[in-house]
N, C-alpha and C positions, 0 to 999 in steps of 0.2 A: 504494501499499500505505499505511494508516494507521498510525502508531506506535504500540507497546505502552506500556501504563501501566503502570509499578511503584509498590509503596506496600511500605511497610516495618512493623516491629511496636514498639510501645512495652510493654516488660517491667514494670508498674506492678503486678503479682503478688508484693511483696514484695522484688525484687531481680533481678538478673541476674550471672552466674558464666560461668567456665568448664566447666561440669556440666551434661547433662540435666535438665530440671526433674524432680520428682517429686509424686505424688496429681494435684490439679486443673493449676492452672499455676506453683502455688510450688518454688522449691528444694526438692532436695530435704534428710532433716535433717542434718545435721552438715556440709552442706557450706557452708563460706564463701562470699558473694557479693556484691556491691555495691549496697547497699539504695536502692529507688527513689524515690529520694531527685528533688525537682526540680531541683539540679543536674545530676546525671546523668542524668534525662529527658530535659532540657535538651541534653547532651550527643550522646545518642542521636538525637532530634529534627532536632540540627543536623547531625551525620552525614548522615540519610537527605536533609535538604534540601539539602545540598552534593553529595550524590551523584549524585541527579536524579532520588530517589523524590518523586513527586508528593505522596503521604498517609502518615499512619500511621495502622495498626489501634488502635485501644488497646480493651481486653477490656473485659469486663461480669462482673460474680458478684460472689460474697460472698468472695472470695479474693484480689480485688485492689482498687486505690483506685477511687473513682468517676471515672470515664471523663469525663464531663460537666464536674467541677471540674478535675478533673488538665490536661486539655488544654486549657481555656480558659486556664489559669496559663501553660501551655507554649508556646500562642499569641502570649505574650507575648517570648517570647525564641529565638523564629524570626523568620521573615520572607516566606514562601512555602507552606510547607508546610502540607498541608490535614490535619484531621484524621478521619479514619473512625473515629467514634464509636460503640461498641455499646451498644445498648441496649434494655431490655425490656418493652415495650408491655404497658401496664393496669396497670403501678405505678404510673405516675403518669395523671390523665387526659388525653386524647387534647389538647383545650384546650390545656393547660400544655405537653405535651409540643412541641406547634406553636409556641406563644409564645416556650419557649426556644429551638428554632432558628432562628427569626426572629431573636431577640436575640442569640444568638451569630452565625447569617451575618452579620447588619447589623453589628454591632460588631467582627468580625475582616475584614471584605473579603471575605465568600466563600469562608472556608475549612472550611466544616463539609461532612462527606457522616456519611451515617446507616448504621448496620450494626442492622438490624432484628433480632432475637434472640428468639424465641418464648420458647424456656426448653425445655431437653431431660429436665429432671430435677425431677420432683415436690417431692422432699426438700428442694431448695435454693430451690425456687419459695415453699414455706409459709414459709422464714424471713422472704422479704417482704412473707409475707401473702398471697400467691395460694395458695387451695386448689383453682384449677381443673383438671382433668385435660390430659394432651395436646390430644386432639383440641375439648378447650372451649379451649384459649389459641390455637391456630391459627383456630376462629372468632372470638375475640374480636379477635385481631389483625386479621383482615380488617377488621372494624367498623372499630377504630382508625386504618389505615393510611386507608380510607377519609374517614372524618373529617378527617383531619391533611390529606390532599390538598387536600379541598373548604376547608378553614380557609384553606390556603395558595394557594389559587385566588380568594381574595376573596369566598367565598359566606359569606352565611347560613345557617349549617347547624343542621338540626332534624331528630332521629334518637331513636327508640326503639326501640333494638337488644334482640337477645338477652341482650347483655352489656352494652352501653353508650345511656347516655342524655346528650344533650346539647339543650339548650333557646337557642336564637336566639344561638348561637355566632359570633362574627366578629370576627377578629384586626383591630389596631388600629395592626399592621403586619405587610407580606409580606415573608416574606426574599428577598431579591435578591441573588445566584439562587436559585430554589429548592433545596433540597439533595437531591443524588440519591440514593436507598434502595439500599441493597446488601441481599440475604436471600439466607438458604442453607437447605437442608433439604433429605432426600431421600424424604420421606416423601408420601404422595398429597397430604395436606393441605397439607404445604409447598409442593409442587409448584401449587396449585391457586391461593393466597396469593404466592404468588411471581407465577405471569404474570400477576396481574390488578393489582399494585399495583408489583412491582420494577423497578430501570433496570438492574441489574447482580444475575444469578444468580451467587451465589457455593459453590463445592463444594470439600471439602478434594482434596487431591492423591492421586488414585487412577492406576493404571495407562491409558493412553491411550485403548484400548477402551472400559473404566467409563465415561469421563470421557466420550467422544463418544456411548455410551448416552445420559450425562444431559442433555447438550447437546440430544439430540433431543427428547427427553422433553419436557423445559422450553419448545423453540422451538414444538412441537407445540401446548402448553397456552396460551402465549401467541396464538399463533395465532388459536386459538377465540375469545380476548379481542380479536381486531383490535390486538395489540400486537407489537414486536419487543424486546427484552431482550439487553445486553450478557453477557459471560460474563467469571468470575472465578476463580484458583484460587488455593485456601492450601499454600502451602508453607513447612517448612523451609529452610535451605542449607549445605551445607558446600561450599565453592569453592575450590578452593588451584591453584599454578600447575601443579601435573603430577596425574594422578590416584591414583597412589601417595601423594601428600602427602595429598589428600582423604580416602581411604579410611583412610589412618591415625588419620587424627583422628575420622574415625566409630566404628573400632575404640578410640581412647582412650575418646569417650562411651561407648559401652557397657560398656566395662572398669568405670568407675566408677559401676556401677549396681548397687546391693546387690540380692542375691538377692531378699532377705524386703521390701523395698521394692517390687522386682518385682513378688511374687506379692499382696501387699497391695493394688495399684495395679490389678493385672489382675480382680481382684477386686472391686475396687469400680466399674469400668468396664464388667464383665459383667452391672451390675445395672442399667446406663444404660437409660432409653427412648428413645435418641435412635438414629435409623436409621443417621445417619452414623456414629454411634460405633459401632455393630456393624459399619458396613462398614469402617471403621479397625481394629475390632480384627480380622474375619476376614484380615487382611494377613499379619497376623504369627501369631497364633492362638496367642498367649503363650510362644512360643519365638522362642528367640536364633538359632534357627538360619535360612536362606534367608532373610534379612532385605530381599535386594535383589529386589522383586517386580517391578522392568523395568529394564531397563539405567538405572543414575544414579540408579532410584529406589529410596530405602529406608526402610523401614518400622519400624526400630528407635526413634524418637522417641515410637512409640504404645504403646513397651512401659511407659514411666514417666509419660505426658502425656494427660490428657484432650483430646479434639476432633483438632487439625489434628495428623497425628501420621507424615506424611511428610518427608522431605527430598530434594532433589536432589543427588546425591554426584559430585563429580569434579571434571576439572580445568576452567579457564575453558569452555575451546573444550567441551568435553563439556556441559557445564552448557547453554553457551550454545544447543546444536544438542538437548536436550531442550525447553527455553523453547519453540524454534522448532517444534517436534512439536507442542507442545500449542498451540501459537497457530494452527495450520493445521489445526487441529480447530474453531476458533472460540472459542479462548481470548483475549481482548486485554487483561486486566488480571491479572496477579499481584500478591497478599499475601505478601509473606516476612518471613525471620526466620532469626536464626542465635544461636550459644552464642560467646560474649557478642555483644550486639546493637550494640552500640556498633563493634568489629572487624569483625563480620559485614558490616556497612553499607559499609565499607570493600573487605572481601573482594569481595563481590558487585558494586559501584559502580567496581570499578579494574579487575574482573578480567573481568566478565560483560559488562557495559552496552558498554564501548567496543566488542566485538566486533560487540554488536548493533546498533550504531549504524554500524560500516564494514559490515555487512550489508544496512543499512537498513532494519531493522526499529524501532530506537529514536533519539529525541533527546532530547538533554538538556531541561525543561520551562525551563530560563534559558540558553540557549546561549551569551548573550553575557556571561556572567558567572561561570560554574562554574570555567572554568578559572583566575579570579586572585583566587579567592575563599574557596576549598576549604581547610579547616585540614590541614595535611599528617597523613598516619594513624600517623605515628612520634608527632608530638606529642601527637594526641589521643590516645592509648595510654596515654602518659605520666602524661596529666593526670586520665584514668580509675582507675588504678592508686592515684594520690597519695591 
């Protein structure tokens, strides 16, 4: 049985705190939080690294710090942690993107993973100067990834495509190892691009039946391309020593949401072009009632946050059970987060991961060192609050 892989999240979106985010991914108005400083993000990265997370997803968008620049800086504050850098194809040329990835990979010792985000919101894409519609963006992404992979293979690339052109492109430095490509999307166009180019297909956290259908869909598309993919899932987490403590924390987070903020956010998300976002909204329907959409799967985060809107909630044993249930469907990678992200890395790392280790489902990526180098949770918490 292969070991599951766990990744954390870097809150480069303006800060972190003890409340759920509002709007895009930023802190809700009036809620004090920890700024997304290099010092604090470095603490989150180190906490993730020491607790056994293999990489940290770093978001992309108009509402957060640039993922390439911030993670390049954070790579110097950590030792082993890799960075799952979200980036949008088409905002830079494929040759430049391939070169950037090669430089990052070679100078960090192979610590780059790429989360390709085609872009689901046309109004935000236009802020970056991109005026293609959704289907055109996926068509361009297909050409983009084809060029990048060929460049990484050492080919001299000529292409006169529908959206992109390159003449005699050849990289001087090849990334070693090649960065793995993570890709998500629930539309038919997204599925086709994932089948052709992704190493790992990512889905937001839905009930197991929906996830199983999505895995079967992508597997079939990948088989038509002669490929096999791994599968990952994105969840928030609220895990505590007892189920009662975990659900009390979920209730506290929900109680901190201003009804006016909730209505504003839901109205904005309702205009989204993203099929995945539509599926997140369907889980709660804009209501604060009936948010446990499956045992230990809570849709409350999606009331105030775009993108991933579900959390695994429960005791450490219960959350470990749900992780195994998703793993049995074919999910091998879990991209997780919590509020706040620093303490959350310890709640999951000290609570859930040892259970999965005892069950033979996970092993620490640095087993010879992690028990002697981890910063105590209490000390980390005091530093974060100072």
